C-alpha positions in Angstrom: -11.0 -42.4 1.1 -9.9 -43.4 -2.4 -11.1 -43.9 -5.9 -14.8 -43.4 -6.8 -15.7 -42.9 -3.1 -14.1 -39.5 -3.2 -16.4 -36.6 -3.9 -16.0 -34.4 -7.0 -15.1 -31.5 -4.8 -12.3 -33.5 -3.1 -10.9 -34.5 -6.5 -11.0 -31.0 -7.7 -9.2 -29.7 -4.7 -6.6 -32.5 -5.1 -6.0 -31.5 -8.7 -5.7 -27.8 -7.7 -3.3 -28.6 -4.9 -1.0 -30.2 -7.5 -1.3 -27.5 -10.1 1.8 -25.7 -11.1 0.1 -22.3 -10.8 -1.4 -20.4 -7.8 -5.0 -21.3 -7.3 -7.2 -19.7 -4.7 -10.9 -20.2 -3.8 -13.0 -17.4 -2.4 -16.4 -17.4 -0.8 -19.2 -15.3 -2.3 -18.2 -12.4 0.0 -14.7 -12.5 -1.4 -13.2 -14.0 1.8 -10.4 -16.6 1.1 -11.5 -20.1 1.8 -8.6 -22.1 0.4 -5.3 -21.7 -1.5 -3.0 -24.3 -3.0 0.7 -24.7 -2.1 1.7 -22.6 -5.1 -0.5 -19.8 -4.0 0.9 -19.9 -0.5 4.5 -19.8 -1.9 3.5 -16.9 -4.2 2.3 -14.8 -1.3 4.9 -16.1 1.1 2.3 -16.9 3.7 0.7 -20.1 5.0 -2.9 -21.0 4.3 -3.9 -20.2 7.9 -2.2 -16.8 7.7 -3.7 -16.0 4.4 -7.2 -16.8 5.7 -6.7 -14.4 8.6 -5.1 -11.7 6.4 -6.9 -8.8 4.6 -5.4 -9.2 1.2 -6.5 -5.8 0.2 -4.4 -4.3 2.9 -1.5 -6.7 2.7 -0.2 -5.7 -0.7 -1.1 -3.8 -4.0 -1.2 -7.1 -5.9 -3.5 -8.6 -3.3 -5.9 -5.7 -3.7 -5.8 -6.1 -7.5 -6.6 -9.8 -7.2 -9.6 -9.0 -4.9 -10.9 -6.5 -7.4 -11.4 -9.3 -9.9 -12.7 -11.8 -7.4 -15.3 -9.2 -6.2 -16.3 -8.5 -9.8 -16.8 -12.2 -10.6 -18.8 -12.7 -7.4 -21.0 -9.6 -7.7 -21.9 -10.4 -11.4 -21.9 -14.2 -10.9 -19.8 -14.7 -14.0 -16.2 -15.5 -15.1 -13.8 -12.6 -15.5 -10.5 -12.9 -17.4 -7.7 -10.4 -17.6 -4.6 -10.8 -19.9 -1.3 -9.1 -19.2 -2.3 -7.8 -15.8 0.5 -5.8 -14.0 0.7 -6.9 -10.4 3.7 -4.8 -9.4 7.4 -5.1 -9.3 7.4 -5.9 -13.0 5.2 -8.9 -12.6 2.7 -9.5 -15.4 0.2 -12.3 -15.1 -3.0 -13.6 -16.7 -5.9 -13.8 -14.3 -8.9 -16.2 -14.5 -11.7 -15.7 -11.9 -14.4 -18.3 -12.3 -17.7 -18.1 -10.5 -19.4 -21.4 -9.5 -23.1 -21.1 -9.3 -23.3 -24.5 -7.6 -20.8 -23.8 -4.9 -21.2 -20.0 -4.8 -17.4 -19.6 -4.9 -14.9 -17.9 -7.1 -11.8 -19.8 -8.1 -8.9 -17.5 -9.0 -6.1 -18.9 -11.2 -2.9 -16.9 -11.7 -1.1 -17.8 -14.9 2.2 -16.5 -16.3 1.7 -14.1 -19.1 3.3 -14.9 -22.4 3.9 -12.3 -25.2 5.5 -14.6 -27.7 5.2 -18.1 -29.2 2.1 -20.3 -29.6 0.4 -19.1 -26.4 0.4 -15.5 -27.7 -1.3 -16.5 -30.9 -3.9 -18.5 -29.0 -4.5 -15.4 -26.7 -5.1 -13.2 -29.8 -7.9 -15.6 -30.9 -9.3 -16.0 -27.4 -13.1 -15.9 -27.5 -13.1 -15.2 -31.3 -16.5 -16.8 -31.8 -18.1 -15.0 -28.9 -16.6 -11.7 -29.9 -17.8 -12.0 -33.4 -21.3 -12.8 -32.2 -21.2 -9.8 -29.8 -20.2 -7.4 -32.6 -23.0 -8.6 -34.8 -25.7 -8.0 -32.2 -26.0 -4.3 -32.7 -26.5 -4.2 -36.5 -28.8 -7.2 -36.2 -30.9 -5.3 -33.7 -31.0 -2.4 -36.1 -32.2 -4.7 -38.9 -34.9 -6.1 -36.7 -36.1 -2.6 -35.7 -36.3 -1.6 -39.3 -38.2 -4.8 -40.3 -40.7 -4.2 -37.5 -41.3 -0.6 -38.8 -41.9 -2.0 -42.3 -44.4 -4.4 -40.9 -46.4 -1.5 -39.6 -45.7 0.9 -42.4 -48.4 1.6 -45.1 -46.5 4.3 -47.0 -44.7 2.5 -49.8 -42.1 5.2 -50.2 -41.2 5.1 -46.5 -41.2 1.3 -46.6 -38.7 1.5 -49.4 -36.4 3.7 -47.4 -36.5 1.2 -44.5 -35.8 -1.6 -46.8 -32.7 0.3 -48.0 -31.6 0.6 -44.3 -32.0 -3.2 -43.9 -29.8 -3.9 -47.0 -27.2 -1.5 -45.7 -27.0 -3.1 -42.2 -27.0 -6.7 -43.7 -24.1 -5.6 -45.9 -22.3 -4.2 -42.9 -22.8 -7.5 -41.0 -21.3 -9.4 -43.9 -18.3 -7.1 -44.0 -17.8 -7.4 -40.3 -17.8 -11.2 -40.6 -15.3 -11.0 -43.4 -13.0 -8.9 -41.2 -12.8 -11.7 -38.7 -12.8 -14.7 -41.0 -9.8 -17.0 -41.1 -7.4 -15.5 -38.6 -9.4 -14.8 -35.5 -8.3 -11.2 -35.2 -9.6 -8.0 -36.6 -8.4 -6.9 -40.0 -8.8 -3.5 -41.6 -10.8 -3.3 -44.8 -10.5 -0.7 -47.5 -9.6 2.7 -46.2 -11.7 5.7 -47.1 -12.3 9.3 -46.0 -14.4 9.3 -42.8 -16.2 12.4 -41.4 -16.6 12.0 -37.6 -19.8 14.0 -37.6 -21.4 11.7 -40.2 -19.9 8.7 -38.4 -21.6 9.8 -35.2 -25.0 10.5 -36.9 -25.0 7.1 -38.5 -24.2 5.3 -35.3 -26.9 7.2 -33.4 -29.4 6.2 -36.1 -28.4 2.5 -35.7 -28.8 2.7 -32.0 -32.2 4.5 -32.1 -33.6 2.1 -34.7 -32.9 -0.8 -32.3 -34.0 1.3 -29.3 -36.3 4.2 -30.2 -36.4 5.5 -26.6 -32.7 6.3 -26.9 -33.4 9.2 -29.2 -34.9 11.2 -26.2 -31.7 11.1 -24.2 -29.0 11.5 -26.9 -27.8 15.1 -27.6 -25.5 16.0 -30.5 -22.7 18.7 -30.2 -20.6 18.6 -33.4 -17.8 20.8 -34.8 -18.9 21.5 -38.4 -15.4 22.5 -39.4 -13.7 19.2 -38.4 -11.5 17.7 -41.1 -11.9 14.1 -42.2 -10.1 11.1 -40.8 -9.1 8.1 -42.8 -10.0 4.5 -42.0 -12.3 1.5 -42.3 -15.8 3.1 -42.1 -17.5 -0.1 -41.0 -15.2 -0.8 -38.1 -15.2 2.8 -36.9 -19.0 2.8 -37.1 -19.2 -0.3 -34.9 -16.8 1.3 -32.5 -19.0 4.3 -32.0 -22.1 2.1 -31.7 -20.3 0.2 -29.0 -19.6 3.4 -27.0 -23.2 4.5 -27.4 -24.5 1.1 -26.3 -22.2 1.1 -23.3 -23.5 4.6 -22.3 -27.1 3.4 -22.6 -26.4 0.3 -20.5 -24.8 2.6 -17.8 -28.0 4.7 -17.5 -29.8 4.3 -14.2 -33.6 3.8 -14.3 -34.4 7.3 -13.4 -35.4 10.6 -15.0 -32.7 12.9 -16.2 -30.6 10.2 -18.0 -28.6 11.8 -20.8 -25.9 11.0 -23.3 -23.9 13.6 -25.3 -22.1 12.8 -28.5 -19.6 15.5 -29.4 -16.8 16.1 -31.9 -14.0 18.7 -31.7 -10.4 19.3 -32.6 -7.9 18.6 -29.8 -4.3 19.2 -30.9 -2.5 17.7 -27.8 -2.9 13.9 -27.8 -0.9 11.5 -30.0 -1.1 7.8 -30.8 0.0 5.2 -28.2 3.4 5.0 -29.8 3.7 8.8 -29.9 4.5 8.7 -33.6 1.1 10.0 -34.9 -0.9 13.1 -33.9 -4.6 12.2 -33.1 -6.4 15.6 -33.0 -9.8 14.4 -34.2 -11.9 13.7 -31.2 -15.3 12.0 -30.9 -16.6 11.8 -27.3 -19.5 9.9 -25.8 -20.5 11.3 -22.3 -23.1 9.8 -20.0 -24.4 10.6 -16.5 -24.5 7.0 -15.3 -23.0 5.5 -12.3 -19.5 5.5 -13.6 -16.7 2.8 -13.9 -15.2 1.5 -10.7 -11.7 2.9 -10.3 -10.4 -0.6 -9.5 -10.9 -1.7 -13.1 -8.6 1.0 -14.6 -7.4 0.2 -18.1 -8.6 -3.4 -17.5 -11.9 -2.4 -19.0 -10.2 -2.7 -22.4 -9.2 -6.4 -21.7 -11.5 -9.1 -23.1 -14.1 -10.5 -20.7 -13.6 -7.6 -18.2 -17.0 -5.9 -17.8 -19.1 -3.9 -15.3 -22.3 -5.4 -16.8 -24.0 -8.3 -14.9 -24.9 -9.9 -18.2 -22.1 -8.5 -20.3 -19.3 -10.3 -22.1 -16.7 -7.6 -21.7 -15.9 -7.6 -25.4 -17.2 -4.3 -26.8 -14.4 -2.1 -25.4 -11.7 -4.7 -26.1 -12.9 -4.7 -29.8 -13.1 -0.9 -29.9 -9.6 -0.4 -28.4 -8.2 -2.8 -31.0 -9.9 -0.9 -33.8 -8.4 2.4 -32.7 -4.9 0.9 -32.4 -5.2 -0.4 -36.0 -6.1 3.2 -37.1 -3.1 4.7 -35.3 -5.6 6.3 -32.9 -6.5 5.6 -29.4 -9.5 5.1 -27.0 -9.4 6.5 -23.5 -11.8 7.4 -20.8 -12.4 9.4 -17.6 -15.0 8.4 -15.1 -16.6 9.4 -11.8 -20.1 8.8 -10.5 -22.5 10.9 -12.6 -20.1 11.5 -15.5 -18.2 9.1 -17.8 -16.5 10.2 -21.0 -15.1 7.9 -23.6 -12.8 9.6 -26.2 -12.2 8.2 -29.6 -9.1 9.9 -31.1 -8.0 9.7 -34.8 -5.4 11.2 -37.1 -6.3 13.6 -39.8 -6.7 12.3 -43.4 -3.3 12.7 -45.1 -3.2 15.9 -47.1 -5.8 17.7 -45.0 -5.0 20.6 -42.8 -7.2 22.1 -40.1 
């Protein structure tokens, strides 16, 4: 069969067969349906053998690939991971694409590139979608305040809500400015930042957009904590992201709780080890937890545990912390997940 008589599926498989990268197609239950010649050579196994093999048991890299395939199938969405370590010093970019029409996941394994034009393209990957994502939370806060004004008869209270709207609109504008032109996050003017006040402002933003959240958020602050230094707007958005993730992780049941705490922790240092990061802001929830299979991949753009999520909030937050010589880490198990935001002390201040 040739030319127009060939089906679109046949043409797609023909193109994939000739691709210079490994391409595998999985059914909705994550069972391998097809693999091109490059994929067979990559595994060192024939298609027939691959179809009979449990990839999770066959090798660590096979198990890692299945983690992404299962996530894409379960959430019926595309999952992308950049710079994924697959063992033996091998680093690849993974693209698992869900097809609603065929109910399959097509997994492409691409060579990872740290330098040159591809690296600059990767840095700007999803720029527009990430910007839109980061503007959602302050816009929700603005909308909530506007709704309150519409119901408010007290002119003095209405004036305070109007001030909140102006503040959040200004924050949106500054966030957009951070991203304009280069497709990557840029720090604005640095200022003294109190983590307790940072947490309070973020909680207020979240509860304006979702008033019910106030009933499950508990505050535990260290009043003697010294100030940090940084871009207050970006740090604010980072804490809002952590709070929103915690809310999204809450099961629909009684007893849901989120704790926002601050304290001094002298041990950890920045990722490079050059800077101490003793100022700690933690967001703890009692949700279902993060699958262990995702690991540090949750800080990769487009990797998410949310069915309707974009997987951008944590990638944004991790980037912000790196720019502040800080770090973002987490620990998780069913019923308890903690995200830790760690920052250096403002220069000149001593605990």
